[in-house]
N, CA, C and O atoms as CSV, one atom per row, in Angstrom:
chain,resi,resn,atom,element,x,y,z
A,1,MET,N,N,0.607,-1.013,-0.196
A,1,MET,CA,C,0.189,-0.197,0.054
A,1,MET,C,C,1.326,1.297,0.183
A,1,MET,O,O,2.289,1.459,0.933
A,2,GLY,N,N,0.954,1.885,-0.485
A,2,GLY,CA,C,1.477,3.009,-0.566
A,2,GLY,C,C,1.091,4.223,-0.034
A,2,GLY,O,O,0.093,4.029,0.660
A,3,ALA,N,N,1.451,5.507,-0.037
A,3,ALA,CA,C,0.954,6.596,0.585
A,3,ALA,C,C,-0.181,7.289,0.506
A,3,ALA,O,O,-0.553,7.222,-0.665
A,4,LEU,N,N,-1.115,8.082,1.305
A,4,LEU,CA,C,-2.490,8.287,0.861
A,4,LEU,C,C,-1.835,9.753,0.543
A,4,LEU,O,O,-2.303,10.325,-0.442
A,5,ASN,N,N,-1.212,10.155,0.983
A,5,ASN,CA,C,-0.808,11.647,0.157
A,5,ASN,C,C,0.680,11.872,0.094
A,5,ASN,O,O,1.368,12.689,0.707
A,6,PRO,N,N,1.038,10.889,-0.856
A,6,PRO,CA,C,2.739,10.932,-1.336
A,6,PRO,C,C,3.190,12.397,-1.620
A,6,PRO,O,O,2.821,12.977,-2.642
A,7,ARG,N,N,4.022,12.999,-0.664
A,7,ARG,CA,C,5.098,14.235,-0.726
A,7,ARG,C,C,6.203,13.741,0.769
A,7,ARG,O,O,6.155,13.024,1.769
A,8,ARG,N,N,7.067,14.622,0.113
A,8,ARG,CA,C,8.282,14.516,1.356
A,8,ARG,C,C,7.556,14.995,2.744
A,8,ARG,O,O,6.935,16.045,2.905
A,9,ARG,N,N,7.708,14.326,3.365
A,9,ARG,CA,C,7.680,14.705,5.603
A,9,ARG,C,C,8.628,15.021,5.495
A,9,ARG,O,O,9.645,14.861,4.819
A,10,LYS,N,N,8.054,15.780,6.623
A,10,LYS,CA,C,8.912,16.989,7.580
A,10,LYS,C,C,9.274,16.512,8.710
A,10,LYS,O,O,10.227,17.034,9.289
A,11,ARG,N,N,8.489,15.245,9.364
A,11,ARG,CA,C,8.655,14.323,10.397
A,11,ARG,C,C,9.130,13.268,10.445
A,11,ARG,O,O,8.440,12.579,9.694
A,12,THR,N,N,9.862,12.701,10.842
A,12,THR,CA,C,10.460,11.558,10.844
A,12,THR,C,C,9.414,10.346,11.279
A,12,THR,O,O,8.467,10.823,11.905
A,13,ALA,N,N,9.319,8.736,11.100
A,13,ALA,CA,C,8.611,8.013,11.307
A,13,ALA,C,C,8.089,7.883,13.164
A,13,ALA,O,O,6.985,7.629,13.645
A,14,ARG,N,N,9.718,8.248,13.983
A,14,ARG,CA,C,9.741,8.324,14.795
A,14,ARG,C,C,8.554,9.014,15.859
A,14,ARG,O,O,7.894,8.490,16.756
A,15,GLU,N,N,8.600,10.582,15.282
A,15,GLU,CA,C,8.265,11.468,16.131
A,15,GLU,C,C,6.517,11.188,15.570
A,15,GLU,O,O,5.588,11.517,16.307
A,16,VAL,N,N,6.354,10.763,14.656
A,16,VAL,CA,C,4.505,10.673,14.123
A,16,VAL,C,C,4.108,9.270,14.911
A,16,VAL,O,O,2.957,9.259,15.347
A,17,ALA,N,N,5.053,7.866,15.196
A,17,ALA,CA,C,4.767,7.512,15.966
A,17,ALA,C,C,4.438,7.634,17.454
A,17,ALA,O,O,3.468,7.085,17.977
A,18,ALA,N,N,5.022,8.136,17.872
A,18,ALA,CA,C,5.227,9.004,19.096
A,18,ALA,C,C,4.114,9.612,19.660
A,18,ALA,O,O,3.486,9.161,20.617
A,19,ARG,N,N,3.859,10.707,19.019
A,19,ARG,CA,C,2.492,11.692,18.518
A,19,ARG,C,C,1.390,10.434,18.480
A,19,ARG,O,O,0.674,10.115,19.429
A,20,ALA,N,N,1.407,10.024,17.642
A,20,ALA,CA,C,0.236,9.131,17.467
A,20,ALA,C,C,-0.379,7.937,18.542
A,20,ALA,O,O,-1.538,7.535,18.446
A,21,GLY,N,N,0.409,7.527,19.391
A,21,GLY,CA,C,0.538,6.212,19.980
A,21,GLY,C,C,0.738,4.692,19.151
A,21,GLY,O,O,0.344,3.605,19.574
A,22,VAL,N,N,1.529,4.972,17.735
A,22,VAL,CA,C,1.373,3.608,16.924
A,22,VAL,C,C,2.557,3.308,16.667
A,22,VAL,O,O,3.417,4.029,17.171
A,23,SER,N,N,2.882,2.449,16.025
A,23,SER,CA,C,4.706,1.881,16.242
A,23,SER,C,C,5.227,2.296,14.474
A,23,SER,O,O,4.454,2.074,13.542
A,24,GLU,N,N,6.167,2.708,14.325
A,24,GLU,CA,C,7.333,3.476,13.420
A,24,GLU,C,C,6.961,3.027,12.300
A,24,GLU,O,O,6.857,3.736,11.299
A,25,ARG,N,N,6.508,0.737,12.368
A,25,ARG,CA,C,6.190,0.281,11.030
A,25,ARG,C,C,4.915,0.640,11.052
A,25,ARG,O,O,4.546,0.393,9.904
A,26,THR,N,N,4.306,0.926,11.443
A,26,THR,CA,C,2.613,1.333,10.712
A,26,THR,C,C,2.982,2.361,9.999
A,26,THR,O,O,3.028,2.303,8.771
A,27,VAL,N,N,3.363,3.677,10.843
A,27,VAL,CA,C,3.538,4.894,10.365
A,27,VAL,C,C,4.398,4.987,8.413
A,27,VAL,O,O,4.088,5.546,7.361
A,28,ARG,N,N,5.204,4.345,8.745
A,28,ARG,CA,C,5.928,3.797,7.507
A,28,ARG,C,C,4.899,3.184,6.355
A,28,ARG,O,O,4.719,3.583,5.204
A,29,ALA,N,N,4.262,2.026,7.098
A,29,ALA,CA,C,3.195,1.630,5.607
A,29,ALA,C,C,2.756,2.069,5.543
A,29,ALA,O,O,2.179,1.599,4.563
A,30,ILE,N,N,1.986,3.366,5.881
A,30,ILE,CA,C,0.579,4.447,5.286
A,30,ILE,C,C,1.784,5.373,4.528
A,30,ILE,O,O,1.712,5.498,3.305
A,31,ALA,N,N,2.843,5.992,5.240
A,31,ALA,CA,C,3.453,6.897,4.555
A,31,ALA,C,C,4.187,6.403,3.856
A,31,ALA,O,O,4.975,7.325,3.643
A,32,ALA,N,N,4.636,5.308,3.134
A,32,ALA,CA,C,5.634,5.058,2.108
A,32,ALA,C,C,5.228,5.582,1.039
A,32,ALA,O,O,4.020,5.776,0.903
A,33,GLU,N,N,6.232,5.973,-0.079
A,33,GLU,CA,C,5.954,5.809,-0.962
A,33,GLU,C,C,6.308,5.024,-1.906
A,33,GLU,O,O,7.449,4.563,-1.872
A,34,PRO,N,N,5.259,4.616,-3.172
A,34,PRO,CA,C,5.460,3.380,-3.743
A,34,PRO,C,C,6.593,3.148,-4.543
A,34,PRO,O,O,7.021,4.128,-5.153
A,35,ARG,N,N,7.113,2.192,-4.665
A,35,ARG,CA,C,8.466,1.581,-4.932
A,35,ARG,C,C,8.616,2.184,-6.685
A,35,ARG,O,O,9.268,3.025,-7.304
A,36,ALA,N,N,7.767,1.352,-6.901
A,36,ALA,CA,C,8.075,1.720,-8.697
A,36,ALA,C,C,7.845,3.631,-9.227
A,36,ALA,O,O,8.200,4.123,-10.299
A,37,GLU,N,N,6.853,4.653,-7.553
A,37,GLU,CA,C,7.488,6.125,-7.815
A,37,GLU,C,C,8.150,6.541,-7.665
A,37,GLU,O,O,8.379,7.611,-8.228
A,38,TYR,N,N,9.069,5.917,-6.659
A,38,TYR,CA,C,10.691,6.228,-5.683
A,38,TYR,C,C,11.605,6.052,-7.204
A,38,TYR,O,O,12.145,7.042,-7.698
A,39,LEU,N,N,11.691,4.781,-7.813
A,39,LEU,CA,C,12.642,4.369,-8.520
A,39,LEU,C,C,12.258,5.295,-10.096
A,39,LEU,O,O,13.112,5.495,-10.960
A,40,ALA,N,N,11.105,5.670,-10.176
A,40,ALA,CA,C,11.142,6.728,-11.329
A,40,ALA,C,C,11.651,7.902,-11.297
A,40,ALA,O,O,12.064,8.592,-12.229
A,41,ARG,N,N,11.591,8.195,-9.749
A,41,ARG,CA,C,12.417,9.551,-9.543
A,41,ARG,C,C,13.818,9.595,-9.556
A,41,ARG,O,O,14.530,10.443,-10.094
A,42,ALA,N,N,14.227,8.369,-8.760
A,42,ALA,CA,C,15.687,8.343,-8.979
A,42,ALA,C,C,15.865,8.282,-10.552
A,42,ALA,O,O,16.925,8.675,-11.038
A,43,LYS,N,N,14.880,7.814,-11.332
A,43,LYS,CA,C,15.688,7.460,-12.471
A,43,LYS,C,C,15.732,8.640,-13.386
A,43,LYS,O,O,16.560,8.707,-14.294
A,44,ALA,N,N,14.504,9.932,-13.065
A,44,ALA,CA,C,14.075,11.079,-13.492
A,44,ALA,C,C,16.006,12.008,-12.904
A,44,ALA,O,O,16.843,12.547,-13.628
A,45,ARG,N,N,16.007,11.844,-11.722
A,45,ARG,CA,C,17.125,12.789,-11.366
A,45,ARG,C,C,18.122,12.468,-11.819
A,45,ARG,O,O,18.959,13.359,-11.966
A,46,ARG,N,N,18.520,10.879,-12.294
A,46,ARG,CA,C,20.014,10.882,-12.535
A,46,ARG,C,C,19.755,11.256,-14.231
A,46,ARG,O,O,20.625,11.748,-14.949
A,47,ALA,N,N,18.588,10.960,-14.605
A,47,ALA,CA,C,18.870,11.354,-16.368
A,47,ALA,C,C,18.762,12.890,-16.192
A,47,ALA,O,O,19.229,13.079,-17.315
A,48,ARG,N,N,18.586,13.903,-15.827
A,48,ARG,CA,C,18.682,15.027,-15.751
A,48,ARG,C,C,20.277,15.455,-14.834
A,48,ARG,O,O,20.596,16.630,-14.655
A,49,VAL,N,N,20.647,14.946,-14.619
A,49,VAL,CA,C,22.045,15.130,-13.890
A,49,VAL,C,C,22.813,15.008,-15.714
A,49,VAL,O,O,23.053,16.041,-16.340
A,50,THR,N,N,23.034,13.895,-16.188
A,50,THR,CA,C,23.917,12.933,-16.815
A,50,THR,C,C,23.456,14.027,-18.290
A,50,THR,O,O,24.216,14.097,-19.256
A,51,ALA,N,N,22.265,14.727,-18.245
A,51,ALA,CA,C,21.756,15.028,-19.877
A,51,ALA,C,C,22.657,16.404,-19.610
A,51,ALA,O,O,23.560,16.528,-20.438
A,52,LEU,N,N,22.583,17.443,-18.628
A,52,LEU,CA,C,23.244,18.639,-17.919
A,52,LEU,C,C,25.050,18.389,-18.290
A,52,LEU,O,O,25.630,19.375,-18.746
A,53,ARG,N,N,25.999,16.893,-18.053
A,53,ARG,CA,C,27.359,16.244,-18.386
A,53,ARG,C,C,27.380,15.844,-19.011
A,53,ARG,O,O,28.478,15.319,-19.198
A,54,ASP,N,N,26.587,15.637,-19.811
A,54,ASP,CA,C,26.409,15.425,-21.835
A,54,ASP,C,C,26.711,17.399,-22.203
A,54,ASP,O,O,27.624,17.539,-23.017
A,55,GLN,N,N,26.266,18.367,-21.858
A,55,GLN,CA,C,26.329,19.069,-22.373
A,55,GLN,C,C,27.393,20.167,-22.004
A,55,GLN,O,O,27.437,21.335,-22.390
A,56,GLY,N,N,28.299,19.444,-21.098
A,56,GLY,CA,C,29.879,20.003,-20.775
A,56,GLY,C,C,30.340,20.788,-19.388
A,56,GLY,O,O,31.349,21.352,-18.963
A,57,LEU,N,N,28.732,20.426,-18.849
A,57,LEU,CA,C,28.991,21.311,-17.676
A,57,LEU,C,C,29.532,20.421,-16.309
A,57,LEU,O,O,29.163,19.284,-16.016
A,58,THR,N,N,30.332,21.114,-15.698
A,58,THR,CA,C,31.412,20.650,-14.189
A,58,THR,C,C,29.985,20.612,-13.202
A,58,THR,O,O,28.898,21.186,-13.139
A,59,TYR,N,N,30.592,19.765,-12.635
A,59,TYR,CA,C,29.920,18.739,-11.249
A,59,TYR,C,C,29.163,19.999,-10.576
A,59,TYR,O,O,28.115,19.848,-9.949
A,60,LYS,N,N,29.658,21.003,-10.723
A,60,LYS,CA,C,29.292,22.263,-9.665
A,60,LYS,C,C,28.412,23.346,-10.430
A,60,LYS,O,O,27.626,24.238,-10.112
A,61,GLN,N,N,28.860,22.898,-11.417
A,61,GLN,CA,C,27.831,23.790,-12.487
A,61,GLN,C,C,26.200,23.381,-12.602
A,61,GLN,O,O,25.224,24.065,-12.909
A,62,ILE,N,N,26.336,21.951,-12.216
A,62,ILE,CA,C,25.417,20.920,-12.248
A,62,ILE,C,C,24.461,20.676,-10.899
A,62,ILE,O,O,23.303,20.275,-10.789
A,63,ALA,N,N,25.523,21.121,-9.861
A,63,ALA,CA,C,24.685,21.460,-8.489
A,63,ALA,C,C,23.834,22.729,-8.703
A,63,ALA,O,O,22.664,22.794,-8.326
A,64,GLU,N,N,24.562,23.858,-9.404
A,64,GLU,CA,C,23.666,24.899,-8.869
A,64,GLU,C,C,22.556,24.770,-9.897
A,64,GLU,O,O,21.400,24.918,-9.501
A,65,ALA,N,N,22.802,24.496,-11.232
A,65,ALA,CA,C,21.880,23.913,-11.885
A,65,ALA,C,C,19.900,23.387,-11.188
A,65,ALA,O,O,18.714,23.714,-11.136
A,66,THR,N,N,20.958,22.361,-10.816
A,66,THR,CA,C,19.716,21.054,-9.819
A,66,THR,C,C,19.447,21.631,-8.771
A,66,THR,O,O,18.221,21.608,-8.666
A,67,GLY,N,N,19.970,22.225,-7.785
A,67,GLY,CA,C,19.679,22.293,-6.521
A,67,GLY,C,C,20.045,21.430,-5.537
A,67,GLY,O,O,19.788,21.605,-4.346
A,68,GLU,N,N,20.901,20.095,-6.193
A,68,GLU,CA,C,21.986,19.187,-5.505
A,68,GLU,C,C,23.033,19.758,-4.776
A,68,GLU,O,O,23.175,20.971,-4.627
A,69,THR,N,N,23.901,18.739,-4.239
A,69,THR,CA,C,25.172,19.043,-3.687
A,69,THR,C,C,26.115,18.394,-4.943
A,69,THR,O,O,25.974,17.484,-5.759
A,70,ARG,N,N,26.858,19.107,-4.713
A,70,ARG,CA,C,28.157,18.450,-5.610
A,70,ARG,C,C,28.425,16.652,-5.491
A,70,ARG,O,O,28.335,15.906,-6.466
A,71,ASP,N,N,28.723,16.248,-4.255
A,71,ASP,CA,C,28.531,15.854,-3.928
A,71,ASP,C,C,27.620,14.322,-4.527
A,71,ASP,O,O,27.835,13.124,-4.707
A,72,ALA,N,N,26.820,15.054,-4.624
A,72,ALA,CA,C,25.602,14.010,-4.677
A,72,ALA,C,C,25.373,14.031,-6.219
A,72,ALA,O,O,24.781,13.069,-6.709
A,73,VAL,N,N,25.860,15.209,-7.153
A,73,VAL,CA,C,26.052,14.780,-8.441
A,73,VAL,C,C,26.893,13.742,-8.976
A,73,VAL,O,O,26.429,12.973,-9.818
A,74,GLY,N,N,28.317,13.621,-8.496
A,74,GLY,CA,C,28.677,12.687,-8.349
A,74,GLY,C,C,28.188,11.307,-8.427
A,74,GLY,O,O,28.268,10.435,-9.292
A,75,TYR,N,N,27.432,11.402,-6.767
A,75,TYR,CA,C,26.883,10.184,-6.859
A,75,TYR,C,C,25.963,9.634,-7.927
A,75,TYR,O,O,26.025,8.502,-8.406
A,76,LEU,N,N,25.121,10.566,-8.229
A,76,LEU,CA,C,24.017,10.143,-9.476
A,76,LEU,C,C,24.559,10.014,-10.654
A,76,LEU,O,O,24.017,9.306,-11.502
A,77,ILE,N,N,25.321,10.450,-10.816
A,77,ILE,CA,C,26.618,10.122,-12.467
A,77,ILE,C,C,26.477,8.894,-12.234
A,77,ILE,O,O,25.660,8.210,-12.851
A,78,TYR,N,N,27.582,8.232,-10.911
A,78,TYR,CA,C,27.987,7.117,-11.170
A,78,TYR,C,C,26.775,6.162,-10.430
A,78,TYR,O,O,27.082,5.003,-10.150
A,79,GLU,N,N,25.733,6.530,-10.191
A,79,GLU,CA,C,24.486,5.287,-9.878
A,79,GLU,C,C,24.285,5.229,-11.547
A,79,GLU,O,O,24.258,4.105,-12.048
A,80,ALA,N,N,24.132,6.488,-12.495
A,80,ALA,CA,C,23.730,5.952,-13.641
A,80,ALA,C,C,24.862,5.768,-14.853
A,80,ALA,O,O,24.637,5.912,-16.055
A,81,ARG,N,N,25.670,5.543,-14.462
A,81,ARG,CA,C,27.001,4.420,-15.033
A,81,ARG,C,C,26.321,2.766,-14.720
A,81,ARG,O,O,26.154,1.953,-15.629
A,82,GLN,N,N,26.036,2.531,-13.474
A,82,GLN,CA,C,25.716,1.255,-12.576
A,82,GLN,C,C,24.738,0.404,-13.001
A,82,GLN,O,O,24.738,-0.813,-13.183
A,83,HIS,N,N,23.547,1.606,-13.183
A,83,HIS,CA,C,22.049,0.847,-13.951
A,83,HIS,C,C,22.431,1.525,-15.628
A,83,HIS,O,O,21.589,2.067,-16.345
A,84,GLY,N,N,23.735,1.345,-15.947
A,84,GLY,CA,C,23.842,1.026,-17.693
A,84,GLY,C,C,22.792,2.515,-18.578
A,84,GLY,O,O,22.262,2.460,-19.687
A,85,GLU,N,N,22.797,3.453,-17.800
A,85,GLU,CA,C,22.020,4.650,-18.486
A,85,GLU,C,C,22.803,5.528,-18.362
A,85,GLU,O,O,22.294,6.555,-17.914
A,86,TRP,N,N,24.311,5.604,-18.658
A,86,TRP,CA,C,24.504,6.787,-19.019
A,86,TRP,C,C,26.181,5.906,-19.648
A,86,TRP,O,O,26.585,4.864,-19.133
A,87,ASP,N,N,26.835,6.549,-20.683
A,87,ASP,CA,C,28.304,6.082,-20.296
A,87,ASP,C,C,29.279,7.565,-20.393
A,87,ASP,O,O,28.838,8.646,-20.783
A,88,GLU,N,N,30.146,7.404,-20.113
A,88,GLU,CA,C,30.916,8.987,-20.034
A,88,GLU,C,C,31.282,8.774,-21.129
A,88,GLU,O,O,31.725,7.647,-21.352
A,89,PRO,N,N,31.234,9.957,-22.440
A,89,PRO,CA,C,32.261,10.315,-23.329
A,89,PRO,C,C,33.468,10.132,-23.297
A,89,PRO,O,O,34.225,10.724,-22.527
A,90,GLN,N,N,33.937,8.968,-24.443
A,90,GLN,CA,C,35.427,9.231,-24.098
A,90,GLN,C,C,36.370,10.322,-24.359
A,90,GLN,O,O,36.266,10.565,-25.562
A,91,ARG,N,N,37.221,11.083,-23.839
A,91,ARG,CA,C,37.873,11.996,-23.383
A,91,ARG,C,C,39.506,11.508,-23.929
A,91,ARG,O,O,40.056,10.418,-23.774
A,92,VAL,N,N,39.917,12.509,-24.477
A,92,VAL,CA,C,41.389,11.820,-25.209
A,92,VAL,C,C,42.372,12.709,-24.217
A,92,VAL,O,O,42.094,13.905,-24.127
A,93,HIS,N,N,43.325,12.286,-23.585
A,93,HIS,CA,C,44.023,12.478,-22.681
A,93,HIS,C,C,45.149,13.425,-23.598
A,93,HIS,O,O,45.886,12.965,-24.471
A,94,ALA,N,N,45.063,15.202,-23.060
A,94,ALA,CA,C,46.149,15.891,-23.635
A,94,ALA,C,C,47.436,15.201,-24.732
A,94,ALA,O,O,47.585,15.137,-25.952
A,95,SER,N,N,48.141,14.797,-23.636
A,95,SER,CA,C,49.700,14.280,-24.397
A,95,SER,C,C,49.024,13.240,-25.632
A,95,SER,O,O,49.867,13.047,-26.508
A,96,ALA,N,N,47.572,12.454,-25.933
A,96,ALA,CA,C,47.767,12.185,-26.831
A,96,ALA,C,C,47.291,13.005,-27.750
A,96,ALA,O,O,47.757,12.912,-28.885
A,97,ALA,N,N,46.479,13.778,-27.527
A,97,ALA,CA,C,46.143,14.587,-28.576
A,97,ALA,C,C,47.504,15.268,-29.222
A,97,ALA,O,O,47.800,15.044,-30.395
A,98,ARG,N,N,48.145,15.942,-28.547
A,98,ARG,CA,C,49.074,16.574,-28.798
A,98,ARG,C,C,50.229,16.089,-29.628
A,98,ARG,O,O,51.073,16.710,-30.274
A,99,ARG,N,N,50.045,14.899,-29.445
A,99,ARG,CA,C,51.252,13.503,-30.798
A,99,ARG,C,C,50.189,13.173,-31.804
A,99,ARG,O,O,50.434,12.367,-32.701
A,100,VAL,N,N,49.175,13.680,-31.711
A,100,VAL,CA,C,48.043,13.368,-32.943
A,100,VAL,C,C,48.162,14.833,-34.037
A,100,VAL,O,O,48.234,14.936,-35.261
A,101,LEU,N,N,48.140,15.859,-32.894
A,101,LEU,CA,C,48.533,16.713,-34.064
A,101,LEU,C,C,49.549,17.415,-34.060
A,101,LEU,O,O,49.427,18.438,-34.734
A,102,LYS,N,N,50.549,17.273,-33.551
A,102,LYS,CA,C,52.148,16.904,-34.136
A,102,LYS,C,C,52.358,16.189,-35.344
A,102,LYS,O,O,53.176,16.521,-36.201
A,103,ALA,N,N,51.659,15.267,-35.395
A,103,ALA,CA,C,52.442,14.174,-36.493
A,103,ALA,C,C,51.240,14.690,-37.615
A,103,ALA,O,O,51.510,14.314,-38.756
A,104,ALA,N,N,50.669,15.044,-37.566
A,104,ALA,CA,C,49.611,15.805,-38.639
A,104,ALA,C,C,49.864,16.790,-39.374
A,104,ALA,O,O,49.354,17.104,-40.450
A,105,PHE,N,N,50.993,17.484,-38.537
A,105,PHE,CA,C,51.264,19.111,-39.009
A,105,PHE,C,C,52.792,18.584,-39.324
A,105,PHE,O,O,53.637,19.367,-39.757
């Protein structure tokens, strides 16, 4: 069973349980976000971050644009790689690029 009113909560399950006189488990069962919705929301966050990274933005710029922390951006990109949702573009190392340019001219 999912939450009757799915939104981010401001109180912990422990606080609500103590106030209502029920167990924390009962509160979690009533207030929990359905798993499918959580997974969809997490995937959308990863997609938003990887799309900005594909545009060439730095982690700091992505964090400012999305409201995430810089560390959260890094973790979202890591998770996107783990889930097979994003492959980082191959970058040429600067020394290799110099050798190619030197050989071409």
